[in-house]
C-alpha positions as CSV (number, residue, x, y, z in Angstrom):
1,M,217.3,94.3,-14.4
2,N,216.6,95.6,-17.8
3,E,220.2,95.2,-19.1
4,N,221.3,92.0,-20.7
5,F,224.7,90.4,-19.9
6,G,226.4,91.4,-23.2
7,S,225.6,95.1,-23.1
8,F,226.5,95.1,-19.3
9,L,229.9,93.4,-20.1
10,K,230.5,96.0,-22.9
11,R,229.6,98.9,-20.8
12,K,231.8,97.9,-17.9
13,R,234.6,97.1,-20.2
14,E,234.5,100.5,-21.7
15,D,234.1,102.1,-18.3
16,R,237.2,100.5,-17.2
17,G,239.0,101.8,-20.5
18,Y,239.7,98.2,-21.7
19,T,239.8,97.0,-25.4
20,L,238.6,93.6,-26.1
21,V,242.2,92.6,-26.3
22,Q,243.1,94.1,-22.8
23,L,239.9,92.4,-21.1
24,A,241.1,89.0,-22.8
25,E,244.4,89.5,-21.3
26,A,243.2,90.3,-18.0
27,S,240.4,87.7,-17.7
28,G,241.9,84.9,-19.7
29,I,238.9,84.7,-21.9
30,S,239.4,84.6,-25.6
31,I,238.6,87.7,-27.6
32,A,236.3,85.8,-29.9
33,Q,234.4,84.6,-26.9
34,L,234.1,88.2,-25.4
35,S,233.0,89.6,-28.9
36,R,230.3,86.9,-29.0
37,L,229.1,87.6,-25.4
38,E,229.0,91.4,-26.0
39,N,227.2,91.1,-29.3
40,G,224.6,88.6,-27.8
41,L,225.7,85.8,-30.1
42,R,226.3,83.7,-26.9
43,D,223.6,84.2,-24.2
44,T,224.9,82.4,-21.1
45,P,228.7,82.3,-20.2
46,K,229.7,79.4,-17.9
47,P,229.8,80.4,-14.3
48,E,233.6,80.2,-14.3
49,T,233.7,82.7,-17.2
50,V,231.5,85.0,-15.3
51,K,233.7,84.8,-12.3
52,K,236.9,85.6,-14.4
53,L,235.1,88.5,-15.9
54,A,233.8,90.0,-12.7
55,H,237.3,89.6,-11.2
56,A,238.9,91.3,-14.3
57,L,236.4,94.2,-14.4
58,E,236.4,94.6,-10.7
59,V,232.5,94.4,-10.5
60,S,230.0,92.5,-8.4
61,L,230.0,88.8,-9.1
62,V,226.4,88.7,-7.8
63,E,225.3,91.3,-10.4
64,M,227.0,89.3,-13.2
65,M,225.5,86.0,-12.0
66,V,222.1,87.6,-12.0
67,L,222.5,89.0,-15.5
68,A,223.8,85.7,-16.8
69,G,220.7,84.0,-15.4
70,Y,222.3,81.8,-12.8
71,W,220.9,83.6,-9.8
72,D,217.4,85.0,-9.3
73,Q,217.4,88.7,-8.2
74,E,214.1,88.4,-6.3
75,E,215.3,85.4,-4.3
76,L,218.5,87.3,-3.4
77,L,216.6,90.3,-2.1
78,H,214.3,88.3,0.2
79,P,216.0,86.4,3.0
80,I,214.5,83.0,3.8
81,E,213.8,82.1,7.4
82,G,212.6,78.5,8.3
83,G,211.4,77.9,4.8
84,K,209.3,81.1,4.6
85,V,210.2,84.3,2.9
86,K,210.8,86.9,5.6
87,G,208.0,89.4,5.4
88,D,205.2,86.8,4.9
89,S,203.5,87.8,8.1
90,A,203.3,91.2,9.7
91,A,203.1,89.7,13.1
92,Q,206.3,87.7,12.6
93,N,208.1,91.0,11.6
94,A,206.8,92.7,14.5
95,K,208.2,90.0,17.1
96,D,211.4,89.2,15.1
97,P,213.5,92.2,14.4
98,D,215.6,92.2,11.4
99,P,219.3,91.9,12.5
100,I,220.5,93.9,9.5
101,T,218.1,96.9,9.6
102,D,217.4,96.9,13.3
103,S,220.9,96.8,14.5
104,E,223.9,99.1,14.7
105,P,225.2,100.3,11.3
106,Y,227.3,97.7,9.4
107,H,231.0,97.7,10.3
108,D,233.6,96.1,8.1
109,I,235.4,93.4,10.1
110,H,238.5,91.5,8.6
111,I,238.0,87.8,8.5
112,E,241.1,87.2,10.7
113,D,239.4,89.6,13.4
114,L,236.3,87.7,13.8
115,V,237.7,85.5,16.5
116,K,238.0,88.6,18.5
117,H,234.4,89.1,18.7
118,N,231.4,87.3,20.5
119,L,229.7,85.4,17.6
120,S,226.4,83.4,17.7
121,Y,224.4,81.4,15.5
122,N,220.8,80.3,16.1
123,G,221.0,81.9,19.5
124,H,224.1,79.8,20.7
125,Q,227.4,81.6,21.2
126,L,230.2,80.1,19.0
127,T,233.2,78.5,21.0
128,E,236.8,79.7,20.1
129,E,237.2,76.4,18.1
130,Q,234.1,77.0,16.2
131,K,235.1,80.7,15.5
132,Q,238.5,79.5,14.2
133,H,236.8,77.0,12.0
134,L,234.4,79.6,10.5
135,M,237.4,82.0,10.0
136,K,239.2,79.1,7.8
137,I,235.9,78.5,6.0
138,L,235.6,82.3,5.1
139,L,239.3,82.7,4.2
140,A,238.9,79.6,1.9
141,A,235.8,81.1,0.4
142,A,237.4,84.5,-0.2
143,E,240.3,82.9,-1.9
144,L,237.9,81.0,-4.1
145,L,236.3,84.1,-5.2
146,G,239.6,85.8,-5.8
147,E,239.2,88.3,-2.9
148,K,242.3,89.8,-1.4
149,K,242.7,89.6,2.2
């Protein structure tokens, strides 16, 4: 990405119609810190600050974490299988279809509804107990991220 964190933050704030004061109120981040971030006087905000800003601006936490330098965009774009980047071998790709691109279109499923579906991991079907446990983990993660159920 060519855009830096500060210019992205300012653009998203303005797109949302927020003043610095309004964003400070919505995010719990001080006006002074927001100003320093937008003007490039502070390069890397803390991850918790990035999370608060993403939530307040209703933008992608992933994109903001990449711009802040915490996550590497290239690594996020290439799934890793067995220690190798998928796509290292044309033969491997030929025999192992990509479950995302080679399957039915993506369907949004509410976390609570996962238990109603057959789920598998590494070729093994999950038991009802394992599905319940997975649902609890996903609900906790969603709550941590500030997502609404």
